[in-house]
N, C-alpha and C positions, 0 to 999 in steps of 0.2 A: 893579188896575192892568192896562194891556194889555199882552198879551205882546210882548216885545221880540225882535225877530228877529236872526238871525245872519248877516252878510254877509261875503263874500269877494270878492277881486278877480282875474280871470283874468291870467295872465302874457303871454297872446297879445296883451294890450293894452299891453305893456310892452317891445316888441322891440327899441328903442333904449336899454334901459336895462340895465346889468348886472344880472343875477339879485338879490344880496343888496342892491344899490341900490334896486331895485324893491320888494323886501321891507321893507325901512327905510321907504320912503314909505306901503306900504301899511298897515303897524304905526301907522306916525306917525298917519295919517288916522283910524285907529279901527276899521278893520275886525276881525272875528273869526278870519279866516282867509284863506288863499290857494287859488286853483285854478291848479294848477302844469300849463301845458302843455309836454308834454316834447318839447323841440327843440333844434338844435344848440348856439344862442347861449346857452341858460340852462343846463338840466341835458339833455343829450345821452346818450339810453339806451344807445346804443352805444359810448361812449366806453370806452377800456381801463381807465380808472378810475373806471367809474360807480358803485361801489359805495362806494369812498371819498368821492366826491363827495356820495352821498346821505348818508351818515353825517353829514358836516360840515354838510350841509342841515338834517338833524335837529336839531342843535344849534342852529343858526341860528334855526330856527322855534319851538324851545322857550323859548330867549333873549326872542324876539318875543312870545311866547304867541300864536303863529297855530297854528290847526288847519289842515288841507288837505285837499283832494282833488286827483286826478290827472286831468289831460285830456290826450287823445289825438288831438286834430285837427290836428296839425302839417300843414302843406300839403304840403310838399317834403320831409319827412324820409325817407320811404322810397324815393322816386322823384325826381330832380332834373328831370325832363323832364314829368311829369303829377300835377297837383294831388291830393292825397289817395290816390294808388294806391301799391301794389296794396291790395286791400281783402280781406275774405273771399269776395267775390263774383268775384273774379279768375278768368279762364277757365283759368288755369293754376296747377297744384299748388304750383309754386315762388312765384308771387305769395301764394297764399293762407297759405305756410306763413312767409312773409315778415312778413305782417300778424300770424300767430300769434305769432311770435317776440316781435315789438316788443310785442304787449298783454301777454304773459307778463312780458316785462322791467318793463313798467308796474306790473304787479301786483306784481314783487319789489321795486320802487322804493316802491309803496304800503305795503308790509309793514314797510320799514324805517322809513318816516316815520311809520307809524302813521296813515297818511290815512283819513279816513271812508269813501271810496268810489273807484273807478276809474269814470271815464265814457268810452264809446265810442259809435260810431255803426255802422251797417251797411255802408254805402257805396252807390255807383251800380251798377245792374245793367247791364252792357254789351250790346250788341246780339247777340252771338253766344252770350250766356246766356239760356236760357227762365226765366219764371217760377219753374218748379217745381225747376228747377235750381238758381237763386239762392237758393232758400229752403231746400233741402238742403245747398247750400254753407255758408250761415249757420248753419245748425242744427250742422253738425258741428263748424265754427269756434267757436261759442260754448261748445258741449258740453265740448269739449277744454280751451277758456280757464277755463271755470266750475271744471272739476276741479282746475286748477292753482290758482285762486284759493282756493277750498274748503283746499286743503294750506296755503296761505299765510293763511287766516283774513282774506281782503281781500273787501269787498263790490264787486261788479259794478253797474253802472248803465248802462242802455242809453238813449242818446239819440234820439228821433225827429227827422229832420232832413228839410228840406225838397229834394225832389228826389231823395231816396235811397230804396233798397228799403222801408226802414223809416222813414215819414215822419209818420207819425200816431199818436196815441195807440192808436187801433184797429188798428193794424198791429203794434202791440206785443204788444196782446192776443191777437192771431192767432199771432204767432211763440212766444208763451209757451205757447199750446195744443199745440205742438210738440215743447217741450223738458221734460225731466223733472223740473226745478226752476225756476220762472218767474224770470224777471230783474226787479229794481225797476227804476225808471224813473229817468233824468235828464231831469228837466222843464223844457224851456225854454220860458216863456210867449211869447215873441216867435214862436217857431217854430209855436206854436198860432194866433197870430195871422195869420201868413204863409198857413198851410193854409187857413184859415177854418174848420177841423174843429168849432170851438165857440167861445165867449167864452173868453177866457184865465182870467179869475176863476173861470169855473164848472169850467176844466179845475183849478184848483186846490183849489178844493172837493171835486171828483171823484176826483182822484188825487195830492193831497199824501201822502196815507196811503201809497200806494205808491212814493214818490219817495225814493231815495237822497240825492240833492243836486239843486239846481235852479238855472236860469240866468235873469237878468232883465236886460233893456236897453229901450231906446227902439224902436220898430219902426213902420214904415208897413204898413197891410193889404196882403197880398199881396206884399210887396216885401223879400226875404231881404237886407235891409242895417241890421246893428247899429248902433244909434244910441244916444247918451247919452240917460239915463232921461228927462230932461226934452224928449225931441223924439219927433216922430212922432204917430201917432194912436191909438196903444194907450192905455188908461186903465191905468197904471202904478200911480197911487194905490189904484185899485180893486183891484188885484192883490195890492199890499202888504197890504192889510186884509184879503184873504181869505186870505193866508198866516197873518196874525195870527189870525183867526179859526178856524184850523184848528191854531194853536198849534204851527205848523211848527218842528222845532227842528235841521234840518239846515242846512248851509250852502247860501246863495241867493247865487250868484255872478254879480258883474257882467260881462259879457262883450262888452268893446269893442275888437275885434281891427283896427279901423281908426282906433283912436285912439292909437297907439303915438307919434306925433310931438309929442302933448300930453298924454302920460301925466302928467307932474308935475302937471297941472293936472285932468284928467279922474277921477283915483284920488280927490282930495280933494271936488271938484265932486259926484261919484257918490254917496258915503257920506252927505253933506250934505242931498243931495235925498231920498235915501231915508229917512233918519232924521226928515226933515220931513214926510213922507208917513205915517209911522206913526201911527195912532189914539191 
């Protein structure tokens, strides 16, 4: 019998729904889990009662039999004027500290939810920071975050992101050479298609075993726009087969951040299409 994959849906594609309503839809559609993007409208990690909210969310997830991963790619959570900033690469220590505080809180939330992983990315290098400075800033931040995650028994997963300091699988390998303990991957197959580093199915074959979570979507080659899994020119069925051949058992998260206006349809369409692709 072919290996059945475990799919999740990312809440960054449900921004017009209340969190619990989105979770009800995700569970009803038949997903195995949820990729929870921490953000102001769903679970605000800086809310005064964040811990109580998280404990209540754990009960909700348990009732729905949904596993989880924590995503940390909220656009304006830390800075309302600049997307995704500040990051570990920020020129100011204050900025780097703010990113670390946020990611540590993400780890705390993951510990309460018993999430499978916390996914994060490096950030964009700013002009006033040279390459070596950026890598040192990143190493310092990741090392501090990893120590906190180890205390909480939480798995971290680094996601290569087009246009960021760490944008390819090879970049992750280079960073890991600088770290005392290498980081697992958060493998987004669409990002591999955008950068052109290798065929996404080959990336699954070569790197799935090093991945603590994965993301899937439709994508056009070289264009970083997340599309429904049946759109774009990436061979999603072949990628699904590659995950099956690897007997991948971590959550594979559908990430459709531009589909919030039709999440009530996209949630169901995505899982139906992916299940049909399974060999």
